C-alpha positions in Angstrom: 52.6 148.2 -36.8 52.6 144.9 -38.6 50.0 142.5 -37.1 49.7 138.8 -37.3 46.7 137.7 -39.4 45.5 134.8 -37.3 46.4 131.4 -36.1 48.2 129.3 -38.7 48.2 126.3 -36.6 48.1 125.0 -33.1 50.8 122.5 -32.2 50.8 120.4 -28.9 52.2 117.2 -27.5 50.0 114.2 -27.3 50.4 110.6 -26.0 48.6 109.2 -29.0 48.8 112.0 -31.7 47.4 109.9 -34.6 44.4 108.6 -32.6 43.8 112.1 -31.1 43.8 113.6 -34.6 41.2 111.1 -35.7 39.1 111.9 -32.6 39.2 115.7 -33.4 38.2 114.8 -37.0 35.4 112.4 -36.1 34.0 114.4 -33.1 34.5 118.0 -34.1 35.1 117.9 -37.9 38.7 119.1 -37.9 40.4 117.8 -41.0 43.7 115.8 -40.5 47.0 117.5 -41.2 47.7 117.0 -44.9 50.2 114.3 -45.7 50.7 115.6 -49.3 50.6 119.0 -51.0 47.3 118.1 -52.8 45.4 117.4 -49.6 43.7 120.6 -48.2 44.2 121.5 -44.5 41.3 122.3 -42.2 40.0 125.7 -43.2 38.4 127.6 -40.2 35.5 129.8 -41.0 36.1 133.5 -40.4 35.0 135.1 -37.2 36.3 136.4 -34.0 39.3 134.8 -32.3 39.9 135.6 -28.6 43.5 135.5 -27.4 43.1 135.6 -23.6 45.8 134.9 -21.0 44.0 133.7 -17.8 45.2 134.1 -14.3 47.4 131.1 -13.2 44.7 130.2 -10.5 41.7 130.4 -12.8 39.0 128.0 -12.1 37.4 128.4 -15.6 39.2 125.3 -16.8 41.2 122.4 -15.3 44.0 123.5 -13.0 46.4 120.8 -14.3 46.2 122.2 -17.9 48.1 125.2 -19.3 45.5 126.0 -21.9 41.9 125.4 -23.1 41.0 125.2 -26.8 38.0 127.3 -27.8 36.1 126.5 -31.0 33.4 128.7 -32.6 30.3 126.9 -33.7 27.3 127.9 -35.7 24.8 125.8 -33.7 25.7 124.9 -30.2 22.8 122.6 -29.6 23.6 120.6 -32.7 27.3 120.3 -31.9 26.5 119.3 -28.3 24.2 116.6 -29.6 26.9 115.4 -32.0 29.5 115.3 -29.4 27.3 113.5 -26.9 26.3 111.0 -29.6 30.1 110.2 -29.8 30.0 109.3 -26.1 31.7 112.5 -24.8 30.4 114.2 -21.7 29.5 117.8 -22.3 28.6 120.6 -19.8 26.5 123.4 -21.3 27.1 126.7 -19.4 24.9 129.6 -18.7 24.6 132.1 -21.6 26.7 135.2 -21.5 24.6 138.1 -22.7 26.4 140.0 -25.5 29.0 137.2 -25.9 27.1 134.1 -26.6 26.6 130.4 -25.5 29.2 128.0 -24.3 29.8 124.3 -23.5 32.8 122.5 -22.0 34.2 119.1 -22.7 37.6 117.4 -22.9 39.4 115.4 -25.6 40.5 111.8 -24.8 43.8 113.1 -23.3 42.1 115.5 -21.0 42.6 118.8 -22.9 39.8 121.2 -22.0 37.7 122.3 -24.9 35.2 125.1 -25.0 32.5 125.4 -27.7 31.3 128.9 -28.4 28.3 130.0 -30.3 28.8 133.7 -30.6 25.7 135.9 -30.0 24.1 136.9 -33.3 24.5 140.5 -34.4 
């Protein structure tokens, strides 16, 4: 069976797409979409990608949102400090043994975001 190799992009509607793209660049370090062929796109580091449909009535993220973005990070404490320094409220969750550490926040348009530091090993 042929399998997809990973996400090639994530496309979603936004009220202010340019400003939101800048927020993701400045807050989380995600490069802007290239405007020309010689500009590199954001290159995600290799690692696990979880593709997980949740029950429609999940309480894990906001009920008025159809999805939550999950980003792998190398140092959750440093990323949380960086995001908080940008004035964003962040909730650090309890560790999940065998899985890793997590924190929740939202972008300026209310999209739920989860930061995940996978457990070492």
